[in-house]
C-alpha distance (Angstrom), angle and dihedral (degrees) to the residues before:
residue distance angle dihedral
X1 . . .
X2 3.80 . .
X3 3.76 117.9 .
X4 3.81 117.8 -105.5
X5 3.82 103.4 -115.0
X6 3.81 99.7 178.0
X7 3.78 108.4 143.5
X8 3.81 105.9 144.5
X9 3.82 119.9 109.0
X10 3.80 86.7 -127.9
X11 3.81 88.5 82.2
X12 3.79 89.8 68.8
X13 3.82 85.7 78.7
X14 3.84 100.1 35.1
X15 3.80 136.0 61.6
X16 3.79 119.1 -147.0
X17 3.82 113.6 -122.6
X18 3.79 99.0 174.3
X19 3.79 138.4 -28.4
X20 3.83 92.5 -67.9
X21 3.82 107.8 25.5
X22 3.83 130.6 66.0
X23 3.81 129.7 -175.4
X24 3.82 120.0 -135.6
X25 3.82 108.7 -127.2
X26 3.82 91.0 -150.8
X27 3.82 106.0 49.1
X28 3.84 97.6 14.6
X29 3.83 92.9 -127.9
X30 3.80 124.0 141.4
X31 3.82 123.0 -122.8
X32 3.78 135.5 -179.6
X33 3.79 119.3 -119.1
X34 3.85 105.4 162.2
X35 3.82 107.4 164.4
X36 3.85 100.1 -4.6
X37 3.80 139.2 28.1
X38 3.83 96.2 -131.5
X39 3.79 91.5 110.7
X40 3.79 90.4 52.6
X41 3.81 92.1 49.5
X42 3.81 90.9 51.4
X43 3.80 90.4 52.1
X44 3.82 92.6 52.2
X45 3.78 92.3 46.7
X46 3.82 98.8 45.5
X47 3.82 103.1 30.7
X48 3.80 101.0 35.0
X49 3.82 102.2 19.8
X50 3.80 90.1 -127.5
X51 3.78 128.5 145.0
X52 3.78 125.7 -159.3
X53 3.78 119.3 -125.5
X54 3.77 125.7 -158.0
X55 3.78 110.4 -134.0
X56 3.79 109.3 -137.6
X57 3.78 119.6 -164.8
X58 3.79 88.3 -116.2
X59 3.80 91.6 61.0
X60 3.75 99.6 31.4
X61 3.75 106.7 47.0
X62 3.83 93.0 -119.3
X63 3.82 124.5 155.5
X64 3.80 106.8 -38.6
X65 3.80 105.1 -124.9
X66 3.84 128.9 -10.3
X67 3.76 113.4 -119.8
X68 3.77 116.4 -103.7
X69 3.81 121.3 -127.7
X70 3.83 90.4 -111.7
X71 3.80 91.0 54.9
X72 3.81 91.4 49.5
X73 3.81 91.7 50.0
X74 3.80 91.2 48.9
X75 3.80 89.2 50.1
X76 3.83 87.9 65.8
X77 3.85 94.8 49.7
X78 3.82 124.6 93.4
X79 3.78 115.2 -93.0
X80 3.81 94.1 -106.6
X81 3.81 92.2 54.1
X82 3.77 92.2 48.1
X83 3.78 91.9 52.9
X84 3.82 90.9 53.4
X85 3.77 93.6 47.9
X86 3.81 114.4 101.7
X87 3.78 92.8 -150.6
X88 3.79 93.8 56.4
X89 3.83 117.8 97.7
X90 3.77 142.4 154.3
X91 3.82 89.3 -79.3
X92 3.80 88.8 69.3
X93 3.80 90.8 56.2
X94 3.82 91.2 47.6
X95 3.80 90.8 47.8
X96 3.79 90.8 53.7
X97 3.80 91.7 49.1
X98 3.82 93.4 48.2
X99 3.78 94.5 44.7
X100 3.85 94.7 53.3
X101 3.84 97.0 -170.9
X102 3.79 119.6 -152.2
X103 3.84 106.3 -113.6
X104 3.77 128.4 -159.1
X105 3.83 98.8 -152.5
X106 3.81 115.6 -150.3
X107 3.84 117.0 175.3
X108 3.82 92.7 -154.8
X109 3.80 101.1 43.8
X110 3.77 132.5 29.9
X111 3.79 114.0 -142.2
X112 3.77 118.9 -146.1
X113 3.84 112.6 -119.1
X114 3.78 121.1 -126.7
X115 3.78 119.9 -122.4
X116 3.85 90.1 -118.3
X117 3.80 89.2 66.7
X118 3.81 89.2 71.7
X119 3.81 99.2 43.3
X120 3.83 120.0 74.7
X121 3.77 111.5 -113.8
X122 3.80 113.2 -107.8
X123 3.78 111.7 -120.4
X124 3.79 120.5 -128.7
X125 3.79 124.7 -104.4
X126 3.81 91.0 -109.9
X127 3.79 91.4 52.6
X128 3.81 90.6 46.9
X129 3.83 89.5 51.7
X130 3.79 92.8 48.3
X131 3.81 92.2 49.9
X132 3.82 91.0 45.5
X133 3.82 90.2 54.7
X134 3.79 90.3 52.4
X135 3.81 91.4 41.7
X136 3.82 92.7 54.9
X137 3.82 89.6 61.1
X138 3.79 87.6 72.7
X139 3.81 85.9 74.1
X140 3.82 103.0 29.2
X141 3.81 99.4 42.2
X142 3.80 105.7 20.6
X143 3.83 92.4 33.4
X144 3.80 93.4 -137.2
X145 3.83 117.6 169.1
X146 3.81 118.0 -103.2
X147 3.80 89.5 -118.9
X148 3.81 90.1 73.2
X149 3.84 87.8 88.1
X150 3.82 88.3 65.0
X151 3.79 94.1 53.6
X152 3.81 111.8 111.7
X153 3.80 94.5 -141.4
X154 3.82 92.2 51.6
X155 3.83 91.8 50.1
X156 3.79 92.2 50.5
X157 3.81 91.5 47.0
X158 3.82 93.6 52.3
X159 3.80 91.9 43.5
X160 3.80 91.1 55.4
X161 3.81 91.9 48.0
X162 3.80 95.0 48.9
X163 3.82 119.5 -4.6
X164 3.79 90.5 -170.8
X165 3.81 95.5 59.4
X166 3.79 115.6 100.9
X167 3.79 111.5 -144.9
X168 3.82 110.1 -138.1
X169 3.78 112.6 -120.9
X170 3.81 124.0 -123.1
X171 3.80 94.0 -93.9
X172 3.79 92.4 52.1
X173 3.81 90.9 49.7
X174 3.79 94.9 46.6
X175 3.80 100.3 39.6
X176 3.80 103.3 29.6
X177 3.80 117.7 16.4
X178 3.82 99.4 40.5
X179 3.85 95.9 44.5
X180 3.82 90.6 45.8
X181 3.82 92.2 49.7
X182 3.81 89.9 45.9
X183 3.81 94.6 52.1
X184 3.79 91.7 45.8
X185 3.81 91.5 50.1
X186 3.82 90.5 44.9
X187 3.80 91.3 56.2
X188 3.80 91.5 47.4
X189 3.81 91.3 51.3
X190 3.83 90.2 50.6
X191 3.81 89.5 57.8
X192 3.81 90.5 51.0
X193 3.81 93.8 45.7
X194 3.81 91.9 51.4
X195 3.81 90.4 64.2
X196 3.82 99.0 51.6
X197 3.80 120.2 105.0
X198 3.81 103.4 -169.9
X199 3.78 131.0 0.7
X200 3.79 142.0 -174.4
X201 3.80 116.8 -126.4
X202 3.80 127.9 -151.5
X203 3.79 125.0 -170.7
X204 3.79 138.3 176.8
X205 3.82 141.5 159.9
X206 3.79 130.0 -125.5
X207 3.81 139.8 179.6
X208 3.82 119.8 -142.3
X209 3.79 127.8 -141.5
X210 3.82 86.2 -99.8
X211 3.84 87.5 61.5
X212 3.81 90.7 -112.2
X213 3.79 115.5 141.8
X214 3.82 122.7 -137.5
X215 3.80 135.1 -172.5
X216 3.80 120.1 -155.5
X217 3.80 127.4 -161.4
X218 3.80 124.0 -171.5
X219 3.80 132.2 177.5
X220 3.79 128.5 -153.8
X221 3.81 125.9 -164.4
X222 3.81 144.2 153.8
X223 3.79 120.0 -112.2
X224 3.80 124.4 -144.3
X225 3.83 89.9 -82.1
X226 3.82 92.8 53.2
X227 3.80 93.5 -109.3
X228 3.80 113.7 149.4
X229 3.81 111.1 -123.7
X230 3.80 126.0 -167.3
X231 3.80 122.7 -165.4
X232 3.79 131.9 -179.0
X233 3.80 106.1 -136.9
X234 3.79 95.4 -174.5
X235 3.76 145.5 -24.7
X236 3.80 100.9 -163.0
X237 3.77 129.5 177.9
X238 3.79 107.0 -107.7
X239 3.79 112.3 -168.7
X240 3.79 97.2 160.9
X241 3.79 121.5 100.3
X242 3.79 111.5 -77.5
X243 3.77 96.6 -116.3
X244 3.79 121.9 147.9
X245 3.82 91.1 -111.1
X246 3.80 95.0 52.8
X247 3.80 92.7 44.5
X248 3.80 92.7 48.9
X249 3.82 90.9 50.3
X250 3.81 92.1 52.6
X251 3.81 93.8 45.8
X252 3.81 92.2 46.4
X253 3.82 91.3 48.6
X254 3.80 92.2 51.7
X255 3.80 94.6 47.5
X256 3.81 92.2 48.0
X257 3.81 91.1 48.5
X258 3.78 89.6 59.3
X259 3.83 93.6 38.4
X260 3.82 96.4 -123.0
X261 3.81 100.6 110.3
X262 3.82 91.3 121.1
X263 3.81 96.4 38.6
X264 3.82 99.4 71.1
X265 3.80 111.4 111.2
X266 3.83 96.2 177.1
X267 3.81 136.1 7.2
X268 3.81 115.6 -150.6
X269 3.81 123.2 -164.1
X270 3.76 139.7 139.6
X271 3.79 119.9 -76.4
X272 3.82 95.9 -94.7
X273 3.81 110.1 137.6
X274 3.80 95.8 -136.8
X275 3.81 92.0 56.7
X276 3.79 92.3 44.6
X277 3.80 91.1 51.3
X278 3.82 91.4 46.4
X279 3.81 90.7 55.5
X280 3.79 90.0 44.7
X281 3.82 90.0 54.9
X282 3.82 88.2 54.4
X283 3.82 89.5 47.6
X284 3.80 91.8 -123.8
X285 3.78 119.1 152.1
X286 3.80 105.6 -109.8
X287 3.80 131.3 -153.1
X288 3.79 122.3 -176.0
X289 3.81 113.8 -126.0
X290 3.82 105.8 -94.3
X291 3.81 91.7 -149.1
X292 3.80 88.1 56.0
X293 3.82 90.2 47.3
X294 3.80 90.2 53.3
X295 3.79 88.5 49.1
X296 3.82 91.1 54.2
X297 3.80 92.3 46.6
X298 3.80 94.9 51.4
X299 3.82 94.9 38.9
X300 3.79 90.1 53.2
X301 3.81 91.8 51.2
X302 3.82 94.9 43.2
X303 3.81 92.6 50.6
X304 3.82 89.4 64.8
X305 3.81 90.1 56.4
X306 3.78 95.7 45.4
X307 3.83 97.5 128.6
X308 3.78 98.1 74.2
X309 3.83 93.2 35.2
X310 3.81 90.7 52.7
X311 3.80 88.7 53.8
X312 3.79 90.1 55.9
X313 3.81 90.4 46.4
X314 3.80 92.2 53.2
X315 3.82 91.2 51.5
X316 3.81 91.6 49.0
X317 3.81 90.8 47.7
X318 3.81 89.8 52.6
X319 3.81 92.3 56.5
X320 3.81 91.6 45.0
X321 3.80 94.8 51.3
X322 3.80 99.9 38.4
X323 3.81 113.2 69.0
X324 3.83 90.0 -172.2
X325 3.80 93.5 54.2
X326 3.79 92.1 44.9
X327 3.82 91.7 49.5
X328 3.82 91.7 51.5
X329 3.80 89.7 46.4
X330 3.82 92.7 53.8
X331 3.82 92.1 44.3
X332 3.80 90.8 51.3
X333 3.81 90.4 55.2
X334 3.82 91.9 50.0
X335 3.81 91.5 49.1
X336 3.80 88.8 53.7
X337 3.80 93.3 57.5
X338 3.82 99.7 -94.9
X339 3.82 105.4 142.3
X340 3.79 95.2 -167.2
X341 3.83 109.4 34.0
X342 3.79 116.1 -150.5
X343 3.78 128.2 -137.3
X344 3.76 125.8 -129.9
X345 3.80 113.6 -104.0
X346 3.78 125.9 -134.7
X347 3.79 124.3 -148.9
X348 3.81 130.3 -121.4
X349 3.78 116.7 -132.9
X350 3.82 94.8 -134.5
X351 3.83 95.6 52.0
X352 3.79 118.2 62.0
X353 3.81 92.3 -168.4
X354 3.81 89.0 61.7
X355 3.83 85.9 63.5
X356 3.80 88.6 51.8
X357 3.83 91.3 49.9
X358 3.80 90.0 49.3
X359 3.83 92.5 51.9
X360 3.82 92.2 43.2
X361 3.82 92.9 52.5
X362 3.83 89.8 43.4
X363 3.82 90.7 56.6
X364 3.81 91.6 43.3
X365 3.83 90.3 56.6
X366 3.79 94.3 42.0
X367 3.82 95.5 123.8
X368 3.81 90.6 53.5
X369 3.81 95.3 44.2
X370 3.81 102.1 36.5
X371 3.80 112.4 110.9
X372 3.85 133.3 152.2
X373 3.80 94.8 -103.3
X374 3.83 99.2 38.5
X375 3.82 106.5 73.9
X376 3.79 131.5 -21.5
X377 3.85 120.8 -120.7
X378 3.80 93.4 -100.4
X379 3.79 91.5 54.4
X380 3.80 91.4 50.4
X381 3.81 88.2 52.6
X382 3.81 92.3 50.5
X383 3.82 91.9 50.5
X384 3.81 91.0 52.0
X385 3.81 89.8 50.0
X386 3.81 90.6 49.6
X387 3.80 89.4 55.4
X388 3.83 91.9 52.7
X389 3.81 91.5 49.3
X390 3.82 95.4 46.2
X391 3.83 96.0 44.4
X392 3.86 95.5 82.8
X393 3.82 90.8 49.1
X394 3.80 91.2 51.9
X395 3.82 91.2 51.0
X396 3.82 90.4 48.1
X397 3.82 91.3 51.2
X398 3.81 90.7 52.6
X399 3.80 93.0 47.3
X400 3.80 95.4 51.2
X401 3.82 93.5 43.8
X402 3.81 94.7 67.4
X403 3.78 120.7 121.9
X404 3.81 103.0 -174.6
X405 3.81 95.3 61.4
X406 3.82 138.2 39.9
X407 3.80 114.2 -82.7
X408 3.82 109.3 168.5
X409 3.81 91.2 77.1
X410 3.82 89.9 60.0
X411 3.81 97.9 52.4
X412 3.81 97.6 85.6
X413 3.81 91.8 42.2
X414 3.80 92.9 49.6
X415 3.81 92.4 46.3
X416 3.80 91.4 51.4
X417 3.80 91.5 45.7
X418 3.80 93.6 51.7
X419 3.79 92.1 48.8
X420 3.81 90.3 49.8
X421 3.82 89.8 49.4
X422 3.81 90.4 52.4
X423 3.82 90.3 51.8
X424 3.80 91.2 51.2
X425 3.81 93.6 46.1
X426 3.80 90.8 53.2
X427 3.82 88.5 67.1
X428 3.81 93.0 52.8
X429 3.80 120.2 102.8
X430 3.79 94.3 -105.7
X431 3.80 131.1 148.5
X432 3.80 119.6 -93.2
X433 3.81 91.1 -107.1
X434 3.80 91.1 57.2
X435 3.82 91.7 46.8
X436 3.81 89.3 51.7
X437 3.82 88.5 52.2
X438 3.82 90.5 51.7
X439 3.81 92.5 48.5
X440 3.80 90.6 49.0
X441 3.81 91.5 56.8
X442 3.80 96.7 41.0
X443 3.79 97.5 50.5
X444 3.77 96.1 55.6
X445 3.82 108.1 127.7
X446 3.82 93.8 -140.2
X447 3.78 91.4 76.8
X448 3.81 93.3 70.6
X449 3.82 96.3 56.5
X450 3.79 99.6 58.1
X451 3.80 98.8 73.1
X452 3.80 90.0 50.8
X453 3.80 91.5 64.5
X454 3.81 108.0 103.5
X455 3.81 90.7 -163.8
X456 3.82 91.9 57.7
X457 3.82 90.4 43.3
X458 3.80 91.7 54.6
X459 3.82 90.9 47.9
X460 3.80 90.4 51.4
X461 3.81 93.4 46.1
X462 3.81 92.6 49.9
X463 3.81 92.5 50.2
X464 3.85 103.9 98.2
X465 3.81 89.6 -149.6
X466 3.81 91.6 60.9
X467 3.83 114.6 16.3
X468 3.84 108.7 156.1
X469 3.84 96.8 -20.9
X470 3.85 95.9 101.3
X471 3.81 89.2 56.2
X472 3.80 97.5 46.7
X473 3.81 95.4 87.0
X474 3.82 91.9 53.7
X475 3.78 125.6 76.7
X476 3.79 114.6 -48.9
X477 3.77 92.9 -111.1
X478 3.80 91.6 62.2
X479 3.80 94.9 79.9
X480 3.76 94.2 45.9
X481 3.79 90.6 50.7
X482 3.82 90.9 53.2
X483 3.80 91.5 47.6
X484 3.79 91.8 50.0
X485 3.79 91.3 51.1
X486 3.81 92.2 50.3
X487 3.81 92.0 44.4
X488 3.78 89.9 54.0
X489 3.82 91.6 49.1
X490 3.83 92.8 47.9
X491 3.79 93.3 47.8
X492 3.82 89.5 55.8
X493 3.80 92.7 60.2
X494 3.83 94.9 46.6
X495 3.79 126.4 90.0
X496 3.79 114.1 -111.1
X497 3.80 100.1 -99.2
X498 3.81 114.8 147.5
X499 3.80 101.8 -40.0
X500 3.79 116.8 -18.6
X501 3.81 91.0 -159.7
X502 3.80 91.5 57.8
X503 3.78 92.3 50.0
X504 3.78 90.5 47.5
X505 3.81 90.4 52.9
X506 3.78 91.3 51.2
X507 3.82 93.3 49.6
X508 3.80 93.4 46.1
X509 3.80 91.2 47.6
X510 3.81 91.2 51.8
X511 3.80 88.8 49.3
X512 3.81 91.6 52.8
X513 3.80 91.5 48.8
X514 3.80 90.6 54.0
X515 3.87 111.9 101.8
X516 3.79 115.0 -95.7
X517 3.81 113.4 -99.9
X518 3.80 115.4 -116.0
X519 3.78 115.5 -95.5
X520 3.82 92.6 -112.9
X521 3.83 91.8 47.0
X522 3.80 123.4 112.1
X523 3.84 110.5 -112.9
X524 3.81 93.0 -163.6
X525 3.80 92.1 54.9
X526 3.82 88.1 48.4
X527 3.80 91.5 55.1
X528 3.80 91.7 46.4
X529 3.80 89.5 54.7
X530 3.83 94.6 43.9
X531 3.81 102.0 36.3
X532 3.81 92.0 106.3
X533 3.80 91.0 51.1
X534 3.81 90.7 53.3
X535 3.82 103.8 30.2
X536 3.81 97.3 168.3
X537 3.78 99.4 31.9
X538 3.82 89.5 52.1
X539 3.82 90.3 56.9
X540 3.79 89.5 54.5
X541 3.82 90.5 45.9
X542 3.81 91.4 53.0
X543 3.81 90.8 52.0
X544 3.81 94.9 44.2
X545 3.80 109.9 35.2
X546 3.81 92.4 61.5
X547 3.82 89.2 77.7
X548 3.80 116.6 110.2
X549 3.78 129.2 -145.0
X550 3.80 96.8 -142.2
X551 3.80 143.3 29.9
X552 3.81 92.1 -128.4
X553 3.86 93.1 122.8
X554 3.81 89.2 69.2
X555 3.79 91.8 48.0
X556 3.79 90.5 52.8
X557 3.80 89.6 52.7
X558 3.79 89.9 54.7
X559 3.80 90.0 50.1
X560 3.81 88.0 58.3
X561 3.79 90.3 44.1
X562 3.79 87.5 58.7
X563 3.81 88.8 56.8
X564 3.81 91.9 50.3
X565 3.80 95.7 47.9
X566 3.80 93.3 54.1
X567 3.79 132.1 140.4
X568 3.82 90.5 -89.5
X569 3.81 90.0 55.0
X570 3.79 101.5 40.9
X571 3.84 90.7 131.2
X572 3.82 95.3 50.8
X573 3.80 110.5 124.2
X574 3.78 119.9 -125.9
X575 3.83 92.5 -118.1
X576 3.80 91.1 57.5
X577 3.81 90.6 46.9
X578 3.81 89.2 53.0
X579 3.82 90.3 53.2
X580 3.81 92.7 49.8
X581 3.80 92.6 49.2
X582 3.81 91.6 47.3
X583 3.81 91.2 51.2
X584 3.79 92.4 44.0
X585 3.81 92.3 55.5
X586 3.81 102.1 34.5
X587 3.81 110.2 27.9
């Protein structure tokens, strides 16, 4: 068997099939290389716009200096001879320590060491490729800056782990490894997208600390095994004015690029008018992010009770700005037996739940904060009541903000539950301020529109944990309307045998007679197990249950974008940031 002599960096992007054919790891095409790799280099340069970089030890943080022959000879001499030798130096001692040869000690016979014992073994191309793939996750998963390869501590750490590994320099990472990983991931996502039937889209806009604007678009769908998949289609820089026309053009361009323009069942975004109008121009069915709706409802109610909340804010600000006051506050907690003292939280104007967390922590630390001139007893009582009233809304916001499970089916249930909670709280013996807060949240007009959404109704009906239960307390015609809608949808996916409507009625009736799934059960696993029992209803479920109740996935992408565009990466171009975000979400 001939020895594998691959040594070129070109093999980081190719896999050897036989002695004449190599497979491109990016586009999965086969190319001939025979006696040289020139053909492979041309393919990388012309098809993928990639250039190969040789990693010198100076750039890569490899083994410092190879040992000279004289040093290796001196390493075998007795200590007295080495000291007399003019060519011996401290570098010889360091070389021996770094090389750490494996010795077979024999007290009767000294074995001569081979020269290879002092030279780090060169790793193979396949091993180099495997380590490079893991190494690139430092930047695509952990979002570390490229400059980390220049850090002295990082170089020493890698050198101790594997002296034979050549760390790619910043240019190789930026211009070769990242683009190659991006194109490979892009091609893999295309294969996944080609198999989807219907998908839910979320979109949002964001401005970075560098005052660059971005627009993100994600899609969410169920595969044939009822596994929820989420894919970031794009997170492009968007420096044009955020008019409805410009937004609709960008969204339409992205959807057409991926070939799913006609496969969007629902588009979810915040309640900004320009985004709503942009989706209306594209004739996409729009649903306002329910988490954002809850935020508007609570913010509107809290703003009317701003006096007491502003008092709490001013106290929290005092402890945050005064190091002396904060030090005394922490010491007081320790003196009272609290092993891990807690800090006071401060709210963020754009997040209502941050106000709830601030009030909750304020009440929790009441014994440490309470003083004659801070708040009077009635105000402390009102704050505690506020926390009880806001707690269900905070739990609802968390529930609907999930990304790993279906959420659209819970929107109507959560909305009904919160309204029922407000009705119950009105009968509690609360202060007038708390009752005004409850009325402010209950009377919001947005509540009445949710149950009228046929898309949300279908999602709720097809959730085996809920079915028609959320509609049972409404007028008697509500359930029949939902059943008729589902029957019509099921009949459209059936072949015309006898009467499709009759078969749809039978399948829906069997579904309703099935026991309700437990509240903590997984509805997608249930459909996977029962898809053969309900062949047509399961098709509708796969197309419908992929819908989300919030646009939180886009907001999470922007949170990661804030980590990428940090102070250590102030010169990072927007195109490279887009690649990193795409790899972070989809690889």
